[in-house]
C-alpha positions as CSV (number, residue, x, y, z in Angstrom):
1,X,96.7,46.7,136.1
2,X,97.0,49.4,137.9
3,X,99.4,50.9,135.9
4,X,96.9,51.2,132.5
5,X,94.5,52.8,135.0
6,X,97.0,55.6,135.9
7,X,98.3,56.0,132.2
8,X,94.8,56.4,131.1
9,X,93.7,58.8,134.2
10,X,96.6,61.4,133.4
11,X,94.9,62.8,129.7
12,X,91.9,62.0,131.2
13,X,92.2,64.8,134.3
14,X,94.2,67.3,131.5
15,X,91.6,66.7,129.2
16,X,89.2,67.2,131.9
17,X,90.9,70.7,133.4
18,X,91.1,72.1,130.3
19,X,87.7,71.8,129.3
20,X,86.9,73.2,132.7
21,X,88.8,76.1,132.5
22,X,86.8,76.9,128.8
23,X,83.7,76.4,130.9
24,X,84.5,78.6,133.9
25,X,86.0,81.6,130.9
26,X,82.2,81.5,129.4
27,X,80.2,82.0,132.1
28,X,81.4,85.7,131.7
29,X,78.9,86.1,129.6
30,X,76.0,84.4,128.7
31,X,76.6,84.3,125.2
32,X,80.3,83.3,125.5
33,X,78.2,80.7,127.9
34,X,75.9,79.9,124.6
35,X,78.4,80.0,121.7
36,X,80.2,76.5,124.0
37,X,77.2,75.0,124.2
38,X,76.7,75.3,120.6
39,X,80.3,74.1,119.7
40,X,79.5,71.1,122.0
41,X,76.4,70.7,120.3
42,X,77.4,71.0,116.7
43,X,80.4,67.8,117.5
44,X,77.6,65.7,120.0
45,X,75.0,65.9,116.9
46,X,77.8,64.6,114.4
47,X,79.3,61.9,116.8
48,X,76.1,60.6,117.3
49,X,74.7,61.1,113.3
50,X,77.9,59.6,112.6
51,X,77.3,56.1,115.1
52,X,73.9,56.6,113.4
53,X,75.0,56.8,109.8
54,X,77.0,53.4,110.4
55,X,74.4,51.3,111.7
56,X,72.1,52.0,108.9
57,X,70.6,55.5,110.0
58,X,70.2,58.6,107.3
59,X,70.8,61.5,109.7
60,X,72.5,64.4,107.3
61,X,76.0,65.4,108.6
62,X,74.9,68.9,107.8
63,X,72.9,68.6,111.1
64,X,76.3,70.0,112.2
65,X,75.4,73.4,111.4
66,X,71.4,73.1,112.5
67,X,72.5,72.1,116.3
68,X,74.2,74.6,117.0
69,X,71.5,77.0,115.3
70,X,69.1,76.0,118.2
71,X,71.3,76.4,120.4
72,X,72.0,79.9,119.5
73,X,67.9,80.3,118.7
74,X,67.7,79.7,122.2
75,X,69.6,82.1,123.0
76,X,68.0,85.8,121.3
77,X,64.3,84.3,121.5
78,X,63.9,81.9,124.7
79,X,61.6,79.3,124.7
80,X,60.5,80.0,121.3
81,X,63.7,80.5,119.5
82,X,64.6,77.1,121.8
83,X,60.8,75.1,119.6
84,X,60.7,77.1,116.2
85,X,64.6,76.5,116.2
86,X,64.2,72.9,116.2
87,X,60.9,72.5,113.9
88,X,63.1,74.8,111.4
89,X,66.2,72.7,111.6
90,X,64.1,69.8,111.2
91,X,62.3,70.7,108.0
92,X,65.5,71.6,106.7
93,X,67.3,68.2,107.5
94,X,64.0,66.3,106.1
95,X,63.8,68.7,103.3
96,X,67.6,67.8,101.8
97,X,67.4,63.9,102.6
98,X,64.4,64.1,100.8
99,X,66.6,66.1,98.0
100,X,69.8,64.3,98.0
101,X,67.3,60.9,98.2
102,X,65.8,62.8,94.3
103,X,69.2,63.4,93.2
104,X,70.8,60.4,93.5
105,X,67.9,58.2,92.9
106,X,68.9,56.2,95.3
107,X,66.0,53.7,96.1
108,X,65.1,53.5,100.0
109,X,61.4,52.1,101.3
110,X,59.1,54.4,102.9
111,X,59.4,52.9,106.1
112,X,63.2,53.5,105.9
113,X,63.1,56.8,105.0
114,X,60.4,57.6,107.7
115,X,63.2,55.5,110.0
116,X,65.8,58.4,109.1
117,X,63.4,61.4,109.5
118,X,62.8,60.4,113.2
119,X,66.0,59.6,113.7
120,X,66.8,63.3,112.8
121,X,64.3,64.3,115.3
122,X,65.4,62.0,117.9
123,X,69.4,63.9,117.6
124,X,67.7,67.5,117.4
125,X,65.8,66.8,120.7
126,X,68.6,64.6,122.8
127,X,70.9,67.2,121.9
128,X,70.4,70.7,121.5
129,X,66.6,70.9,122.4
130,X,68.1,69.6,125.6
131,X,70.5,71.9,125.6
132,X,68.5,74.8,125.1
133,X,67.6,74.5,129.0
134,X,71.2,75.5,129.8
135,X,70.7,78.6,127.7
136,X,67.3,79.1,129.3
137,X,69.1,78.6,132.7
138,X,71.9,81.2,132.2
139,X,69.7,83.6,131.7
140,X,67.9,83.7,134.5
141,X,68.5,85.8,137.6
142,X,71.8,84.5,139.2
143,X,71.4,82.2,135.7
144,X,75.6,81.8,136.0
145,X,75.5,80.7,139.6
146,X,72.6,78.5,138.8
147,X,74.7,77.1,135.7
148,X,77.8,76.3,137.7
149,X,76.5,74.8,140.3
150,X,74.8,72.3,138.0
151,X,78.0,71.4,136.4
152,X,79.8,71.5,139.6
153,X,77.1,69.0,140.9
154,X,77.3,66.9,137.9
155,X,80.7,66.5,138.1
156,X,81.8,66.0,141.4
157,X,78.7,62.6,140.7
158,X,80.9,61.9,137.9
159,X,84.2,62.4,139.0
160,X,83.9,60.6,143.0
161,X,82.0,57.9,141.1
162,X,84.4,57.7,138.7
163,X,87.5,57.7,140.6
164,X,86.1,55.0,143.4
165,X,84.6,52.9,140.3
166,X,87.6,52.4,138.7
167,X,89.8,51.5,141.7
168,X,87.7,50.0,144.5
169,X,84.5,49.1,142.5
170,X,84.1,45.5,142.4
171,X,80.6,44.7,142.5
172,X,78.6,45.6,138.6
173,X,75.6,48.0,138.4
174,X,74.2,46.7,135.3
175,X,76.8,45.0,133.5
176,X,74.2,44.4,130.5
177,X,74.2,48.2,130.1
178,X,77.4,49.6,131.2
179,X,79.9,47.3,132.1
180,X,82.5,49.7,134.5
181,X,79.7,51.4,136.5
182,X,79.8,49.3,139.9
183,X,77.6,50.0,142.6
184,X,80.4,51.1,145.0
185,X,81.0,54.0,142.4
186,X,77.6,55.0,142.5
187,X,77.6,55.5,146.4
188,X,80.4,57.7,145.6
189,X,78.8,59.3,143.0
190,X,75.7,60.3,146.4
191,X,77.9,61.6,147.7
192,X,79.1,64.3,145.2
193,X,75.2,64.9,144.8
194,X,75.1,65.9,148.7
195,X,78.7,67.9,147.8
196,X,77.4,69.5,144.8
197,X,73.8,70.5,146.0
198,X,75.2,72.5,148.7
199,X,77.2,74.5,146.5
200,X,74.0,75.5,144.9
201,X,72.8,76.9,148.2
202,X,75.7,78.2,148.4
203,X,75.9,80.2,145.5
204,X,72.1,80.9,145.2
205,X,69.1,81.9,147.4
206,X,68.0,78.0,147.6
207,X,67.3,76.3,151.1
208,X,69.3,73.6,153.0
209,X,66.7,70.7,151.6
210,X,66.2,72.3,148.4
211,X,70.0,71.5,148.1
212,X,69.5,67.9,149.2
213,X,66.7,68.0,146.3
214,X,68.7,69.4,143.5
215,X,71.8,67.0,144.2
216,X,69.0,64.1,144.5
217,X,67.8,65.1,141.4
218,X,70.7,65.9,139.4
219,X,72.1,62.9,140.2
220,X,69.2,60.6,139.0
221,X,69.6,62.6,135.7
222,X,73.3,62.3,135.6
223,X,73.2,58.4,136.5
224,X,70.2,58.2,133.6
225,X,72.5,60.3,131.2
226,X,75.1,58.4,131.4
227,X,73.1,54.3,131.4
228,X,71.0,56.3,128.4
229,X,74.4,56.9,126.4
230,X,75.8,54.1,126.8
231,X,72.8,51.6,125.9
232,X,72.7,54.1,122.7
233,X,76.2,52.9,122.2
234,X,75.9,49.4,122.9
235,X,72.7,49.7,120.2
236,X,75.1,51.4,117.7
237,X,77.9,49.1,118.7
238,X,80.4,51.5,119.4
239,X,82.9,52.0,122.2
240,X,83.4,55.8,122.1
241,X,80.5,58.2,120.3
242,X,84.0,60.0,119.5
243,X,88.2,60.8,119.9
244,X,88.0,64.0,119.8
245,X,88.8,63.9,123.5
246,X,91.3,62.0,124.9
247,X,91.0,59.9,127.5
248,X,86.9,60.6,127.6
249,X,86.2,59.6,123.9
250,X,84.2,62.3,121.6
251,X,81.9,65.4,123.1
252,X,78.8,63.0,123.7
253,X,80.6,61.3,125.9
254,X,81.6,64.1,128.3
255,X,78.6,65.4,128.3
256,X,75.9,63.0,128.3
257,X,75.2,63.8,132.2
258,X,74.9,67.4,131.5
259,X,72.5,67.0,128.6
260,X,69.5,65.9,130.5
261,X,70.6,67.5,134.1
262,X,70.4,71.0,132.2
263,X,66.7,70.2,131.7
264,X,66.4,69.3,135.1
265,X,68.3,71.9,136.7
266,X,66.0,74.7,134.6
267,X,63.5,73.3,136.2
268,X,64.4,72.9,139.4
269,X,65.5,76.4,139.3
270,X,62.0,77.5,138.7
271,X,60.9,76.3,142.1
272,X,63.1,78.9,143.4
273,X,61.7,81.9,141.0
C-alpha cells in the first residue's frame, strides 16, 4: 500500500514542478500569464463539457475556443470584457447548438434544450469567468505579487493537506462527497493557509492580520472549490475530469481550488488598495 502511494507521488511531483515552472515564467508579463490562464480555461472547459455530454448534457465542444476568449477579453477590457465576453460566448454557443439541432433534425424537448443552455452557461461562469478574476488581479498595482501569493497559498494548502492526508489521514472528512479527504489533511491545510497568508504579507503592503484573514479566506475557497469539483465528478459519474496530467487527472482537477480562490483573492486585494 505504501509502495503504491510512493509510486503515484513521483509523477504527481514531476508534473507539479513543471506546472510551477510554467506559472513562474508566465509572471514575467501579464499577457504571458493571461495566455497560460486562457490555455488552462480551454482544457478545463472541454473536460467539464465532455463529462457533461457523457451524462446527457449537450454542451458544444467549440467551447474550447470560447472559454479562452473570455479570459483574453478580460485582459484587454477588464471587468467589462469579462462579462461582455461571457455574454458573447454564451450567445454564440446557444446559436451553435440551435443550428446543430436544425441541421441534424434531432428531436429534443424544449426542457432539455433549455437544460443544455443552462449547462453551457454554467461551464462558462465556472471556468473562464471566475478565472477572469485572476487576470484582473494580475493587472492591479503589484498584481504579479498578489497572484504569486494567492497561488503559493493554494499550493501550500493543497500540498500540506495532500501529504499529511495521504500518509497519515485516518478520519474521513466527507466520505459521501470526497472519500480521500481526511480531518488530518484538513488540519495540515490550515497550517498551509497560515504560512501562505504570511507570504502575502511579505510580497505586498498587507498587514500581519490581513495575512491571517487572507489565509483563512483562501483556505475556505480552496476547500470548497475542491469539494465542489468532487461533487460534480460524483454527479457526472467520473473519477477524474481528464487524464492529460499524470498523477493529477485533468487540468480542471488541478485548478479546482484556484478557480474560486482567484475571485476571493481579487476581492481581498481591493481591501488593501
